[in-house]
Biopython code that builds the backbone (N, CA, C, O; Angstrom):
import numpy as np
from Bio.PDB.StructureBuilder import StructureBuilder

atoms = [
    (1, "MET", "N", (-189.902, 106.745, 7.765)),
    (1, "MET", "CA", (-188.970, 105.772, 7.271)),
    (1, "MET", "C", (-189.116, 104.484, 8.093)),
    (1, "MET", "O", (-189.227, 104.532, 9.318)),
    (2, "ALA", "N", (-189.115, 103.346, 7.414)),
    (2, "ALA", "CA", (-189.255, 102.053, 8.092)),
    (2, "ALA", "C", (-187.984, 101.732, 8.867)),
    (2, "ALA", "O", (-186.880, 102.018, 8.403)),
    (3, "PRO", "N", (-188.143, 101.133, 10.056)),
    (3, "PRO", "CA", (-186.961, 100.781, 10.835)),
    (3, "PRO", "C", (-186.156, 99.687, 10.136)),
    (3, "PRO", "O", (-186.694, 98.873, 9.386)),
    (4, "CYS", "N", (-184.860, 99.694, 10.404)),
    (4, "CYS", "CA", (-183.987, 98.664, 9.828)),
    (4, "CYS", "C", (-184.320, 97.309, 10.438)),
    (4, "CYS", "O", (-184.614, 97.197, 11.628)),
    (5, "LYS", "N", (-184.268, 96.298, 9.605)),
    (5, "LYS", "CA", (-184.473, 94.945, 10.104)),
    (5, "LYS", "C", (-183.258, 94.561, 10.937)),
    (5, "LYS", "O", (-182.124, 94.873, 10.572)),
    (6, "LYS", "N", (-183.495, 93.889, 12.048)),
    (6, "LYS", "CA", (-182.405, 93.434, 12.896)),
    (6, "LYS", "C", (-182.376, 91.918, 12.922)),
    (6, "LYS", "O", (-183.390, 91.251, 12.715)),
    (7, "TRP", "N", (-181.205, 91.398, 13.178)),
    (7, "TRP", "CA", (-180.984, 89.972, 13.379)),
    (7, "TRP", "C", (-180.510, 89.800, 14.811)),
    (7, "TRP", "O", (-179.823, 90.672, 15.343)),
    (8, "TYR", "N", (-180.864, 88.695, 15.436)),
    (8, "TYR", "CA", (-180.533, 88.478, 16.837)),
    (8, "TYR", "C", (-179.743, 87.185, 17.001)),
    (8, "TYR", "O", (-180.113, 86.138, 16.470)),
    (9, "MET", "N", (-178.644, 87.284, 17.751)),
    (9, "MET", "CA", (-177.862, 86.105, 18.080)),
    (9, "MET", "C", (-178.083, 85.815, 19.552)),
    (9, "MET", "O", (-177.777, 86.644, 20.408)),
    (10, "VAL", "N", (-178.618, 84.632, 19.845)),
    (10, "VAL", "CA", (-178.823, 84.210, 21.231)),
    (10, "VAL", "C", (-177.653, 83.309, 21.615)),
    (10, "VAL", "O", (-177.461, 82.233, 21.049)),
    (11, "PHE", "N", (-176.876, 83.775, 22.591)),
    (11, "PHE", "CA", (-175.731, 83.011, 23.074)),
    (11, "PHE", "C", (-176.152, 82.048, 24.178)),
    (11, "PHE", "O", (-175.677, 80.914, 24.234)),
    (12, "ARG", "N", (-177.049, 82.504, 25.058)),
    (12, "ARG", "CA", (-177.597, 81.655, 26.118)),
    (12, "ARG", "C", (-179.088, 81.910, 26.193)),
    (12, "ARG", "O", (-179.532, 83.051, 26.325)),
    (13, "GLY", "N", (-179.852, 80.840, 26.109)),
    (13, "GLY", "CA", (-181.304, 80.931, 26.157)),
    (13, "GLY", "C", (-181.901, 79.548, 26.001)),
    (13, "GLY", "O", (-181.177, 78.554, 25.962)),
    (14, "ARG", "N", (-183.212, 79.484, 25.911)),
    (14, "ARG", "CA", (-183.866, 78.184, 25.698)),
    (14, "ARG", "C", (-183.391, 77.539, 24.399)),
    (14, "ARG", "O", (-183.177, 76.329, 24.331)),
    (15, "TRP", "N", (-183.233, 78.367, 23.378)),
    (15, "TRP", "CA", (-182.691, 77.938, 22.080)),
    (15, "TRP", "C", (-181.617, 78.942, 21.715)),
    (15, "TRP", "O", (-181.772, 80.134, 21.979)),
    (16, "THR", "N", (-180.538, 78.485, 21.116)),
    (16, "THR", "CA", (-179.463, 79.387, 20.726)),
    (16, "THR", "C", (-179.375, 79.458, 19.211)),
    (16, "THR", "O", (-179.892, 78.594, 18.502)),
    (17, "GLY", "N", (-178.715, 80.495, 18.728)),
    (17, "GLY", "CA", (-178.538, 80.639, 17.295)),
    (17, "GLY", "C", (-178.964, 82.010, 16.817)),
    (17, "GLY", "O", (-179.154, 82.933, 17.609)),
    (18, "VAL", "N", (-179.110, 82.128, 15.506)),
    (18, "VAL", "CA", (-179.453, 83.396, 14.863)),
    (18, "VAL", "C", (-180.948, 83.415, 14.551)),
    (18, "VAL", "O", (-181.484, 82.470, 13.972)),
    (19, "PHE", "N", (-181.607, 84.496, 14.940)),
    (19, "PHE", "CA", (-183.041, 84.667, 14.706)),
    (19, "PHE", "C", (-183.248, 85.912, 13.848)),
    (19, "PHE", "O", (-182.513, 86.890, 13.981)),
    (20, "ASN", "N", (-184.247, 85.876, 12.971)),
    (20, "ASN", "CA", (-184.430, 87.000, 12.044)),
    (20, "ASN", "C", (-185.455, 88.027, 12.507)),
    (20, "ASN", "O", (-185.770, 88.959, 11.768)),
    (21, "SER", "N", (-185.980, 87.869, 13.719)),
    (21, "SER", "CA", (-186.899, 88.881, 14.249)),
    (21, "SER", "C", (-186.953, 88.757, 15.766)),
    (21, "SER", "O", (-186.632, 87.713, 16.333)),
    (22, "TRP", "N", (-187.369, 89.853, 16.412)),
    (22, "TRP", "CA", (-187.516, 89.813, 17.859)),
    (22, "TRP", "C", (-188.639, 88.848, 18.241)),
    (22, "TRP", "O", (-188.558, 88.180, 19.271)),
    (23, "ASP", "N", (-189.675, 88.774, 17.422)),
    (23, "ASP", "CA", (-190.778, 87.848, 17.705)),
    (23, "ASP", "C", (-190.290, 86.407, 17.768)),
    (23, "ASP", "O", (-190.783, 85.626, 18.582)),
    (24, "ASP", "N", (-189.326, 86.041, 16.919)),
    (24, "ASP", "CA", (-188.765, 84.690, 16.950)),
    (24, "ASP", "C", (-187.761, 84.520, 18.082)),
    (24, "ASP", "O", (-187.648, 83.442, 18.664)),
    (25, "CYS", "N", (-187.033, 85.589, 18.391)),
    (25, "CYS", "CA", (-185.974, 85.536, 19.396)),
    (25, "CYS", "C", (-186.504, 85.567, 20.828)),
    (25, "CYS", "O", (-186.004, 84.842, 21.688)),
    (26, "SER", "N", (-187.497, 86.388, 21.088)),
    (26, "SER", "CA", (-187.921, 86.659, 22.464)),
    (26, "SER", "C", (-188.350, 85.425, 23.262)),
    (26, "SER", "O", (-188.049, 85.375, 24.455)),
    (27, "PRO", "N", (-189.035, 84.421, 22.687)),
    (27, "PRO", "CA", (-189.376, 83.252, 23.507)),
    (27, "PRO", "C", (-188.144, 82.505, 24.025)),
    (27, "PRO", "O", (-188.213, 81.809, 25.038)),
    (28, "SER", "N", (-187.033, 82.654, 23.331)),
    (28, "SER", "CA", (-185.808, 81.981, 23.751)),
    (28, "SER", "C", (-185.161, 82.649, 24.958)),
    (28, "SER", "O", (-184.502, 81.979, 25.753)),
    (29, "VAL", "N", (-185.340, 83.960, 25.105)),
    (29, "VAL", "CA", (-184.629, 84.688, 26.154)),
    (29, "VAL", "C", (-185.527, 85.235, 27.261)),
    (29, "VAL", "O", (-185.083, 85.342, 28.404)),
    (30, "ASN", "N", (-186.769, 85.581, 26.957)),
    (30, "ASN", "CA", (-187.657, 86.138, 27.980)),
    (30, "ASN", "C", (-187.945, 85.099, 29.056)),
    (30, "ASN", "O", (-188.405, 83.994, 28.769)),
    (31, "GLY", "N", (-187.663, 85.478, 30.305)),
    (31, "GLY", "CA", (-187.907, 84.576, 31.424)),
    (31, "GLY", "C", (-186.831, 83.515, 31.602)),
    (31, "GLY", "O", (-186.956, 82.650, 32.469)),
    (32, "TYR", "N", (-185.772, 83.568, 30.793)),
    (32, "TYR", "CA", (-184.669, 82.610, 30.914)),
    (32, "TYR", "C", (-183.561, 83.273, 31.722)),
    (32, "TYR", "O", (-182.941, 84.232, 31.264)),
    (33, "SER", "N", (-183.317, 82.763, 32.918)),
    (33, "SER", "CA", (-182.311, 83.342, 33.796)),
    (33, "SER", "C", (-180.918, 83.198, 33.185)),
    (33, "SER", "O", (-180.532, 82.116, 32.744)),
    (34, "GLY", "N", (-180.180, 84.288, 33.165)),
    (34, "GLY", "CA", (-178.822, 84.255, 32.630)),
    (34, "GLY", "C", (-178.754, 84.315, 31.121)),
    (34, "GLY", "O", (-177.744, 83.942, 30.524)),
    (35, "ASN", "N", (-179.833, 84.786, 30.495)),
    (35, "ASN", "CA", (-179.827, 84.846, 29.026)),
    (35, "ASN", "C", (-178.745, 85.796, 28.523)),
    (35, "ASN", "O", (-178.300, 86.694, 29.238)),
    (36, "SER", "N", (-178.340, 85.578, 27.291)),
    (36, "SER", "CA", (-177.352, 86.441, 26.651)),
    (36, "SER", "C", (-177.677, 86.496, 25.165)),
    (36, "SER", "O", (-177.725, 85.469, 24.487)),
    (37, "TYR", "N", (-177.897, 87.710, 24.671)),
    (37, "TYR", "CA", (-178.218, 87.873, 23.252)),
    (37, "TYR", "C", (-177.802, 89.265, 22.802)),
    (37, "TYR", "O", (-177.573, 90.155, 23.620)),
    (38, "LYS", "N", (-177.708, 89.437, 21.501)),
    (38, "LYS", "CA", (-177.329, 90.731, 20.947)),
    (38, "LYS", "C", (-177.972, 90.884, 19.580)),
    (38, "LYS", "O", (-178.132, 89.908, 18.846)),
    (39, "SER", "N", (-178.342, 92.123, 19.240)),
    (39, "SER", "CA", (-178.906, 92.386, 17.912)),
    (39, "SER", "C", (-177.799, 92.844, 16.967)),
    (39, "SER", "O", (-176.809, 93.449, 17.378)),
    (40, "TYR", "N", (-177.999, 92.535, 15.694)),
    (40, "TYR", "CA", (-177.051, 92.904, 14.634)),
    (40, "TYR", "C", (-177.838, 93.474, 13.465)),
    (40, "TYR", "O", (-179.012, 93.154, 13.278)),
    (41, "GLN", "N", (-177.187, 94.317, 12.684)),
    (41, "GLN", "CA", (-177.847, 94.943, 11.539)),
    (41, "GLN", "C", (-177.959, 94.001, 10.347)),
    (41, "GLN", "O", (-178.859, 94.148, 9.520)),
    (42, "THR", "N", (-177.042, 93.027, 10.256)),
    (42, "THR", "CA", (-177.074, 92.110, 9.114)),
    (42, "THR", "C", (-176.990, 90.667, 9.596)),
    (42, "THR", "O", (-176.509, 90.387, 10.694)),
    (43, "PHE", "N", (-177.462, 89.772, 8.763)),
    (43, "PHE", "CA", (-177.351, 88.345, 9.051)),
    (43, "PHE", "C", (-175.883, 87.948, 9.167)),
    (43, "PHE", "O", (-175.512, 87.166, 10.043)),
    (44, "GLU", "N", (-175.049, 88.490, 8.279)),
    (44, "GLU", "CA", (-173.630, 88.140, 8.267)),
    (44, "GLU", "C", (-172.969, 88.455, 9.603)),
    (44, "GLU", "O", (-172.195, 87.649, 10.119)),
    (45, "GLU", "N", (-173.271, 89.627, 10.167)),
    (45, "GLU", "CA", (-172.700, 89.990, 11.469)),
    (45, "GLU", "C", (-173.164, 89.024, 12.555)),
    (45, "GLU", "O", (-172.372, 88.588, 13.390)),
    (46, "ALA", "N", (-174.445, 88.697, 12.535)),
    (46, "ALA", "CA", (-174.982, 87.771, 13.536)),
    (46, "ALA", "C", (-174.364, 86.392, 13.379)),
    (46, "ALA", "O", (-174.045, 85.732, 14.368)),
    (47, "TYR", "N", (-174.194, 85.956, 12.137)),
    (47, "TYR", "CA", (-173.631, 84.630, 11.891)),
    (47, "TYR", "C", (-172.162, 84.566, 12.308)),
    (47, "TYR", "O", (-171.721, 83.556, 12.856)),
    (48, "VAL", "N", (-171.406, 85.624, 12.058)),
    (48, "VAL", "CA", (-170.004, 85.669, 12.495)),
    (48, "VAL", "C", (-169.941, 85.572, 14.018)),
    (48, "VAL", "O", (-169.082, 84.874, 14.557)),
    (49, "ALA", "N", (-170.840, 86.266, 14.713)),
    (49, "ALA", "CA", (-170.889, 86.178, 16.176)),
    (49, "ALA", "C", (-171.193, 84.746, 16.607)),
    (49, "ALA", "O", (-170.617, 84.254, 17.578)),
    (50, "PHE", "N", (-172.091, 84.079, 15.893)),
    (50, "PHE", "CA", (-172.420, 82.686, 16.190)),
    (50, "PHE", "C", (-171.195, 81.801, 15.999)),
    (50, "PHE", "O", (-170.898, 80.957, 16.845)),
    (51, "GLU", "N", (-170.485, 81.993, 14.889)),
    (51, "GLU", "CA", (-169.295, 81.186, 14.596)),
    (51, "GLU", "C", (-168.199, 81.402, 15.639)),
    (51, "GLU", "O", (-167.459, 80.471, 15.960)),
    (52, "LYS", "N", (-168.091, 82.613, 16.167)),
    (52, "LYS", "CA", (-167.056, 82.926, 17.156)),
    (52, "LYS", "C", (-167.475, 82.555, 18.574)),
    (52, "LYS", "O", (-166.647, 82.562, 19.485)),
    (53, "SER", "N", (-168.745, 82.231, 18.771)),
    (53, "SER", "CA", (-169.234, 81.912, 20.109)),
    (53, "SER", "C", (-168.690, 80.563, 20.554)),
    (53, "SER", "O", (-168.172, 79.783, 19.755)),
    (54, "SER", "N", (-168.820, 80.314, 21.839)),
    (54, "SER", "CA", (-168.341, 79.040, 22.380)),
    (54, "SER", "C", (-169.156, 77.889, 21.803)),
    (54, "SER", "O", (-170.316, 78.079, 21.438)),
    (55, "PRO", "N", (-168.567, 76.699, 21.716)),
    (55, "PRO", "CA", (-169.325, 75.540, 21.213)),
    (55, "PRO", "C", (-170.602, 75.291, 22.014)),
    (55, "PRO", "O", (-171.595, 74.826, 21.453)),
    (56, "ARG", "N", (-170.593, 75.589, 23.301)),
    (56, "ARG", "CA", (-171.788, 75.374, 24.132)),
    (56, "ARG", "C", (-172.951, 76.221, 23.629)),
    (56, "ARG", "O", (-174.101, 75.783, 23.668)),
    (57, "ALA", "N", (-172.658, 77.434, 23.157)),
    (57, "ALA", "CA", (-173.724, 78.305, 22.652)),
    (57, "ALA", "C", (-174.330, 77.754, 21.376)),
    (57, "ALA", "O", (-175.447, 78.121, 21.010)),
    (58, "GLN", "N", (-173.604, 76.876, 20.693)),
    (58, "GLN", "CA", (-174.095, 76.329, 19.440)),
    (58, "GLN", "C", (-174.873, 75.033, 19.638)),
    (58, "GLN", "O", (-175.467, 74.511, 18.694)),
    (59, "GLU", "N", (-174.871, 74.512, 20.867)),
    (59, "GLU", "CA", (-175.611, 73.285, 21.139)),
    (59, "GLU", "C", (-177.080, 73.607, 21.352)),
    (59, "GLU", "O", (-177.405, 74.622, 21.969)),
    (60, "PRO", "N", (-177.965, 72.769, 20.856)),
    (60, "PRO", "CA", (-179.377, 73.004, 21.124)),
    (60, "PRO", "C", (-179.683, 72.780, 22.594)),
    (60, "PRO", "O", (-179.067, 71.937, 23.245)),
    (61, "PHE", "N", (-180.630, 73.533, 23.108)),
    (61, "PHE", "CA", (-181.048, 73.372, 24.496)),
    (61, "PHE", "C", (-181.800, 72.060, 24.647)),
    (61, "PHE", "O", (-182.665, 71.740, 23.832)),
    (62, "MET", "N", (-181.478, 71.305, 25.678)),
    (62, "MET", "CA", (-182.180, 70.049, 25.938)),
    (62, "MET", "C", (-182.627, 70.026, 27.392)),
    (62, "MET", "O", (-181.844, 70.328, 28.293)),
    (63, "THR", "N", (-183.875, 69.671, 27.619)),
    (63, "THR", "CA", (-184.368, 69.515, 28.978)),
    (63, "THR", "C", (-183.791, 68.236, 29.560)),
    (63, "THR", "O", (-183.217, 67.423, 28.835)),
    (64, "LYS", "N", (-183.941, 68.054, 30.868)),
    (64, "LYS", "CA", (-183.471, 66.822, 31.507)),
    (64, "LYS", "C", (-184.168, 65.609, 30.901)),
    (64, "LYS", "O", (-183.545, 64.567, 30.697)),
    (65, "GLN", "N", (-185.465, 65.745, 30.614)),
    (65, "GLN", "CA", (-186.202, 64.624, 30.026)),
    (65, "GLN", "C", (-185.689, 64.297, 28.631)),
    (65, "GLN", "O", (-185.595, 63.126, 28.264)),
    (66, "MET", "N", (-185.352, 65.335, 27.841)),
    (66, "MET", "CA", (-184.826, 65.098, 26.494)),
    (66, "MET", "C", (-183.463, 64.415, 26.569)),
    (66, "MET", "O", (-183.173, 63.516, 25.780)),
    (67, "ARG", "N", (-182.614, 64.846, 27.533)),
    (67, "ARG", "CA", (-181.304, 64.206, 27.695)),
    (67, "ARG", "C", (-181.471, 62.756, 28.115)),
    (67, "ARG", "O", (-180.761, 61.880, 27.621)),
    (68, "ALA", "N", (-182.417, 62.492, 29.034)),
    (68, "ALA", "CA", (-182.652, 61.116, 29.486)),
    (68, "ALA", "C", (-183.134, 60.251, 28.330)),
    (68, "ALA", "O", (-182.687, 59.114, 28.180)),
    (69, "LEU", "N", (-184.033, 60.774, 27.519)),
    (69, "LEU", "CA", (-184.536, 60.020, 26.372)),
    (69, "LEU", "C", (-183.416, 59.741, 25.381)),
    (69, "LEU", "O", (-183.308, 58.633, 24.855)),
    (70, "THR", "N", (-182.584, 60.743, 25.128)),
    (70, "THR", "CA", (-181.447, 60.555, 24.225)),
    (70, "THR", "C", (-180.515, 59.482, 24.765)),
    (70, "THR", "O", (-180.034, 58.635, 24.012)),
    (71, "MET", "N", (-180.258, 59.515, 26.079)),
    (71, "MET", "CA", (-179.391, 58.515, 26.699)),
    (71, "MET", "C", (-180.010, 57.129, 26.571)),
    (71, "MET", "O", (-179.306, 56.163, 26.279)),
    (72, "ASN", "N", (-181.323, 57.020, 26.787)),
    (72, "ASN", "CA", (-181.997, 55.729, 26.667)),
    (72, "ASN", "C", (-181.886, 55.177, 25.254)),
    (72, "ASN", "O", (-181.681, 53.977, 25.074)),
    (73, "VAL", "N", (-182.018, 56.027, 24.260)),
    (73, "VAL", "CA", (-181.898, 55.588, 22.865)),
    (73, "VAL", "C", (-180.475, 55.114, 22.587)),
    (73, "VAL", "O", (-180.275, 54.095, 21.926)),
    (74, "GLU", "N", (-179.486, 55.852, 23.091)),
    (74, "GLU", "CA", (-178.090, 55.450, 22.882)),
    (74, "GLU", "C", (-177.801, 54.113, 23.556)),
    (74, "GLU", "O", (-177.113, 53.267, 22.984)),
    (75, "ILE", "N", (-178.318, 53.918, 24.761)),
    (75, "ILE", "CA", (-178.133, 52.644, 25.465)),
    (75, "ILE", "C", (-178.808, 51.518, 24.703)),
    (75, "ILE", "O", (-178.228, 50.442, 24.555)),
    (76, "ALA", "N", (-180.020, 51.743, 24.218)),
    (76, "ALA", "CA", (-180.734, 50.714, 23.451)),
    (76, "ALA", "C", (-179.958, 50.346, 22.190)),
    (76, "ALA", "O", (-179.878, 49.169, 21.839)),
    (77, "ASN", "N", (-179.387, 51.334, 21.503)),
    (77, "ASN", "CA", (-178.582, 51.057, 20.308)),
    (77, "ASN", "C", (-177.352, 50.228, 20.651)),
    (77, "ASN", "O", (-177.003, 49.305, 19.914)),
    (78, "LEU", "N", (-176.692, 50.546, 21.760)),
    (78, "LEU", "CA", (-175.528, 49.761, 22.181)),
    (78, "LEU", "C", (-175.921, 48.324, 22.515)),
    (78, "LEU", "O", (-175.202, 47.384, 22.179)),
    (79, "MET", "N", (-177.059, 48.159, 23.175)),
    (79, "MET", "CA", (-177.522, 46.808, 23.521)),
    (79, "MET", "C", (-177.815, 45.999, 22.262)),
    (79, "MET", "O", (-177.485, 44.815, 22.202)),
    (80, "LEU", "N", (-178.424, 46.611, 21.266)),
    (80, "LEU", "CA", (-178.691, 45.912, 20.007)),
    (80, "LEU", "C", (-177.393, 45.495, 19.320)),
    (80, "LEU", "O", (-177.295, 44.390, 18.788)),
    (81, "LYS", "N", (-176.408, 46.373, 19.334)),
    (81, "LYS", "CA", (-175.119, 46.034, 18.734)),
    (81, "LYS", "C", (-174.465, 44.874, 19.473)),
    (81, "LYS", "O", (-173.899, 43.975, 18.851)),
    (82, "MET", "N", (-174.543, 44.896, 20.806)),
    (82, "MET", "CA", (-173.963, 43.811, 21.598)),
    (82, "MET", "C", (-174.675, 42.494, 21.325)),
    (82, "MET", "O", (-174.028, 41.453, 21.204)),
    (83, "GLN", "N", (-176.001, 42.530, 21.226)),
    (83, "GLN", "CA", (-176.758, 41.311, 20.922)),
    (83, "GLN", "C", (-176.383, 40.772, 19.552)),
    (83, "GLN", "O", (-176.269, 39.559, 19.380)),
    (84, "PHE", "N", (-176.191, 41.637, 18.587)),
    (84, "PHE", "CA", (-175.807, 41.215, 17.246)),
    (84, "PHE", "C", (-174.430, 40.564, 17.267)),
    (84, "PHE", "O", (-174.229, 39.511, 16.661)),
    (85, "LEU", "N", (-173.480, 41.190, 17.964)),
    (85, "LEU", "CA", (-172.135, 40.617, 18.051)),
    (85, "LEU", "C", (-172.149, 39.278, 18.774)),
    (85, "LEU", "O", (-171.440, 38.354, 18.375)),
    (86, "LEU", "N", (-172.938, 39.163, 19.822)),
    (86, "LEU", "CA", (-173.072, 37.891, 20.538)),
    (86, "LEU", "C", (-173.665, 36.829, 19.626)),
    (86, "LEU", "O", (-173.221, 35.681, 19.646)),
    (87, "HIS", "N", (-174.657, 37.194, 18.829)),
    (87, "HIS", "CA", (-175.261, 36.271, 17.861)),
    (87, "HIS", "C", (-174.204, 35.789, 16.867)),
    (87, "HIS", "O", (-174.122, 34.596, 16.574)),
    (88, "LEU", "N", (-173.400, 36.711, 16.353)),
    (88, "LEU", "CA", (-172.333, 36.333, 15.416)),
    (88, "LEU", "C", (-171.327, 35.397, 16.077)),
    (88, "LEU", "O", (-170.882, 34.426, 15.466)),
    (89, "PHE", "N", (-170.975, 35.686, 17.313)),
    (89, "PHE", "CA", (-170.007, 34.868, 18.033)),
    (89, "PHE", "C", (-170.541, 33.452, 18.251)),
    (89, "PHE", "O", (-169.810, 32.478, 18.075)),
    (90, "ARG", "N", (-171.795, 33.340, 18.628)),
    (90, "ARG", "CA", (-172.403, 32.024, 18.899)),
    (90, "ARG", "C", (-172.575, 31.203, 17.635)),
    (90, "ARG", "O", (-172.535, 29.974, 17.687)),
    (91, "HIS", "N", (-172.764, 31.857, 16.507)),
    (91, "HIS", "CA", (-173.065, 31.140, 15.271)),
    (91, "HIS", "C", (-171.904, 31.138, 14.275)),
    (91, "HIS", "O", (-172.107, 30.930, 13.078)),
    (92, "ARG", "N", (-170.703, 31.368, 14.768)),
    (92, "ARG", "CA", (-169.562, 31.298, 13.852)),
    (92, "ARG", "C", (-169.349, 29.838, 13.459)),
    (92, "ARG", "O", (-169.709, 28.936, 14.215)),
    (93, "ASP", "N", (-168.789, 29.608, 12.326)),
    (93, "ASP", "CA", (-168.672, 28.238, 11.808)),
    (93, "ASP", "C", (-167.476, 27.486, 12.380)),
    (93, "ASP", "O", (-167.343, 26.282, 12.157)),
    (94, "GLY", "N", (-166.625, 28.157, 13.096)),
    (94, "GLY", "CA", (-165.523, 27.462, 13.746)),
    (94, "GLY", "C", (-164.353, 27.147, 12.840)),
    (94, "GLY", "O", (-163.376, 26.557, 13.301)),
    (95, "SER", "N", (-164.409, 27.509, 11.593)),
    (95, "SER", "CA", (-163.296, 27.186, 10.692)),
    (95, "SER", "C", (-162.239, 28.255, 10.687)),
    (95, "SER", "O", (-161.238, 28.132, 9.981)),
]
sb = StructureBuilder()
sb.init_structure("model")
sb.init_model(0)
sb.init_chain("A")
sb.init_seg("    ")
for serial, (resi, resn, name, xyz) in enumerate(atoms, 1):
    if name == "N":
        sb.init_residue(resn, " ", resi, " ")
    sb.init_atom(name, np.array(xyz, "f"), 0.0, 1.0, " ", f" {name:<3s}", serial, name[0])
structure = sb.get_structure()
């Protein structure tokens, strides 16, 4: 008899969320200190566990470099908005 398919919920790992096979799940948890995961018999059970997990478990994993890049993009967007507002202020018609 073929083994039952399992679904995996990774609560703490390189990537978090629901995975449909151990082959997809294992890179997220193997070698990751403090990993936390559990197998479920159905997708629904795994998804309910995901929904009940802490918001932190639902955030994608980001390296320090990815966070720095994201911060740089956010700063650049704010600077562009400020430049646009300054342009509008300088070129108002005064009426």
